[in-house]
Each structure stands twice: as C-alpha cells, then as structure tokens.
C-alpha positions, 0 to 999 in steps of 0.5 A: 456910233461908238467912237474909242481912242486907239492910243493905247493899242497904237502905242503897243501895235504900231503900223510899222510892226502891222503894216497894211500889205500894198500891191507892187509890181514885184508882188506874187499876188496880182490883179489880172483885171485892169478895171479892178486893178484901176478900182483898187489903185484909185481906193488906195490912193485917196487922201481923204480918210473917209473917202478912202474908207468908202472907196475901199468898200466900194472896191470889196462890193464890186469885187467880193473875191478879189486876190487883194481882199485881205489886203484891202481889209488890212488897209480898212482897219488902219483907215477906220482906226484913223478915223476913230470909228470903232464899230466899222474897225471891228467889222473890218477885223471881223470879215478879215478874220473870216478869210484869214483866221490867224491874222495877228493884227486883225485879232489884236484889233478886234480884242482891243475893241471888245475889251474896251467895251468889256470895261465899259458895259461889264457885258458878259458876252462882250467879255467872253468874245474878247477873251476867246479872240485873245486866246486864239491870238495866243496860239496864232502861228507865225505867217511863212513870210514873217521873219522870226525878229518881225514875229517877236516884235508883233508878238511882244505888242500883242501878247500883253494885250491878250493876257489883259483882256483874258484877265479882265474877263475872268475878273468881270464876268467870271469873278475868278480872281485867282485866275485873273491874278495869273493872267495879269502876272503873265501880262506885266512879266512881258513889260520891262519895269519902265513899261509898266509905269505907264499905259496898259502896263500901269493900268493892269498893275492896278487892276492887279492890286484889286485882284489881289484884294478880292475873294480868292486871290486875297494877298494883301501884302501883294495887294499893297505893293501894286497899290504902291507901285501904281501910286508912284507913277499915276498923275498927281490928280489920281494919287488921292484915289489911290492912296486912299485904297493903299492906306486902307489895306496897309492899315488893315493889314499892318494895324497903322500906317507906319512903315508905308512910306517905305513901301512906296519907295521900294515899289517905285523901283520894280514892277514885282515885290522882291521875295524878301518883302516883309510887312508885319501883320497887325495883331490878331483879335486873339493877341490884342485880347491877351495883351489887354488881359495881361497888361491890366487888372481884370476886374478894372477893365471897362465893359467893352474890353471885358466883352472883347477878350470873352468874344476874342480871347483864346480859351485860356484867356477867356476862362482867366477873365470869367473866373474873375467876373462870375458871381460879381455885380456890375453896372450895365450902362447902354441903350435898351434894345427890348424890355419886359417885366422880367428881362432888359436886354441892353446894347452896352458896346459901340459896335452893339449899339451901331448894329442895335443888338444886345450884348447884355441880358439882365434877368431881373431879381424881381419882375418890374412894374409896368410903369418901371419897364423901360422903353426901347432906346432908354439909356442907363448910366453909370451910378450915382445916376439911375442904373441898371445892375446885375450879377455876372452869370454866363456868356456865349460867344457870337462868331465874327461874319464878313460884317461884324466882328465876333462878340460875346452875349453876356447873361447876368442875374438879379438885375435891379434898377437902382434910382439915382441918388439925390444929394441930401438938401440942407436944412434951411437956417436963418442966419444970426444978426450981426452985432451991428444989426438990429431986428426991426421992431 
C-alpha cells in the first residue's frame, strides 16, 4: 500500500475550507429509516480512524443508495487522509466524483494524489489523469449553497494545485516546456510573494526555473532569476545543489560569476523578475574571435586561437587572418589520429584531442617510408624536438552542434617531418697538466 504525506495539500486545502457535511436535525436531507440512521450515527461517532473508516464502508455497503452517500464519502476522504492511506483516499474521491462530478474537494484530493504519483513514477497515464482532473476542477461551478467568500477561499487553495498538476504533465509527459512555463506562471501568480517562499510555491518556482532552461521555452535570464529565488529560501542543506545549477546557467549566459550576488539579493524580494532586470550576456564566439584578432599580432597567435578565429569569426575576420596564414609554414604539434605515407591527420586543440578527431590534415611533400609513418597516438612537439611541419593551404569550417563547438579543419601541403636537432657534442680534449703536475714515467 502506498503512503504519501498530505502536509502540502492540507496547507492549501484545510478541513476548515472543505468541511465534511454532517447530518443535523435542521438539514433538509434526512434519513427516514431508523436502522439506517442509527448505523450512520454509529459510524460517524467512531473515534478511532481505522474503526471509523471500516464502519463507514460497512454503511455504504449496507445502504449503497443512501441520501447521505456523498456526505459519508466526504468523511471517508478525510478519514483515509488522516490515516495516510493514499490508495483508499483516491478510491473515495473517485466514488464521490461519480455521484458529484463537480465536487471541488474530491477533485482536489484526487489531483494531488495523482500528481504526487506522477512526480514519483513519471508514468504518462498517471500524469495525464492528474492533468485531466485538474482541468475539470478549474471549470467546476460554485455550488448553490456555497457563499462567494467561501468559494474564493476554496478555489484559492485548489487552483494552484490544479495548475501545478497540468504543468507537471506538460513537462514530464508531453515535454511541452513552453506550455508548462505558462501553467507554472499562472500558478505562481495566484500566490503572494510570501507563499512562494515555502511549500508548493517554492517547489514550483524551482520547476519553473528548470522549464526555462529547456528547449522550446529557453530563457536563461528567467531561469537564473527563479534559481536565485529558490536559492534564497531552500533549507541550508539544499542550497549547494541549487547553487550549482544557478552558477552554471549564470556563467553560461554571462561568461563569469560577476554580478550574481546582486541577482540573488533582488530575487529574494519578489517572485517574478522586474521588467528592467538586465544580465549582460557573454561575448558571442564571433565577438570573442574578433577581440582576439584585433588585440594581437595574427602571425603570433597559437594554433588553437587561429583555428577558433577561422571557425567562429565573421567572414571579414576569418579572411583577414587567412590572408596572413596562407602559404606560410607552420609546425603542427598534436596527437596523430590517422596516418599514411601521404597524409598525416592530427588533433591539435584540446577539443579535437578530447573528441579524437583531426583538425589539421597535413599532405606530405614526399611519401613516407613505412618505418617513418607515425602510429595513431604519436605526439608531435614544437621544434627543436622532432616536429611535423607544413604550409597553410586551405580550411573548412565545421559548424557547431549540440555537443560540440564550431571548429575549422585546416589543410596543409608540403608536409615534412623534421627530426630533432641534436646539440653537437664537443670534441674530447685532455687537459694540460698544471705546472706542479709531472706526468708519470
């Protein structure tokens, strides 16, 4: 039997808002059969929750068409909730909805239980069921005997749970993060700023932050804001986990962590980011490439920087650098990926080495002898060590993907292997004896 803790839903929908109907002398619904009445009052009067639940179930078995069936099911919901039996609570809500389709309390409890199960199992059908019930709850009309003030209080407790369930289904089952963002936003707008500092409001502020980092809804400024908001109010033990995500997305967007403390301070004040919030984005690869080019002597850039500019720079910058490199000789330090007598393919940059792909292709000036062909994994160094050299001939840009940045595959011609230059060993000389030394006879 599954057990769940009902603390969250009770905070939103306490028994004072959804009080169970009780049979009183002045009620318009009365039990005319004395035996049925006595059975009912005996069941309702039980003090032990388990005994009370059993007595109420026996009453419904004995009198399945009782005029107080709805009231008994309502009490059963409360009783099973108090026991912590989610399965039987859900069964009671289902039976009550069958005879009272717009019963807001039954819908709310059913949604909460199914939403909890959805979050634990990610089962699509369970998530869909929770969302369908939630949509039904949002459309439920005010009962005739309920005052406008009481209805406002009841819907104020129920509607955030409904939006939360719909959003969870959209995120988990449908992967529609844009629609999930809209539902989480609608939910949080029903809360005061104080209510989003704890409980469901805080939990779904975190889910909103995650949704804003997903495809279709990606907005890293808002993701950063809601992660910062959550960081302010989670218990100390949870802060490192939230901070890790917060710092990751802030650094991804901004380039470094400068200014993050200010965002944390602002996010503690309001649930939603103000319209004038500004987080400066990091330089784009093209901007970074341009700055690297104009701030240095192009000929003196290392190979990794040259490749980065060729791959990421705007056409004007790439053409400017290539005009300097074309037909120039360069060493190619790196790891051999593949080699033959006529071509040596080398991974030069850290990204290329990590991916084990060649970003420099050197066409040899003369075919290598079999013993000269390097094995895969061999590393060439910078002269005067044994080095691979070649002349810049052409390049091709490899566009960025979801898993790899843009790169340039550079082709060189007239490749050669320059052997390490050994320092000459000075000729051996016999030191002349000092004046005080006499050679032996």
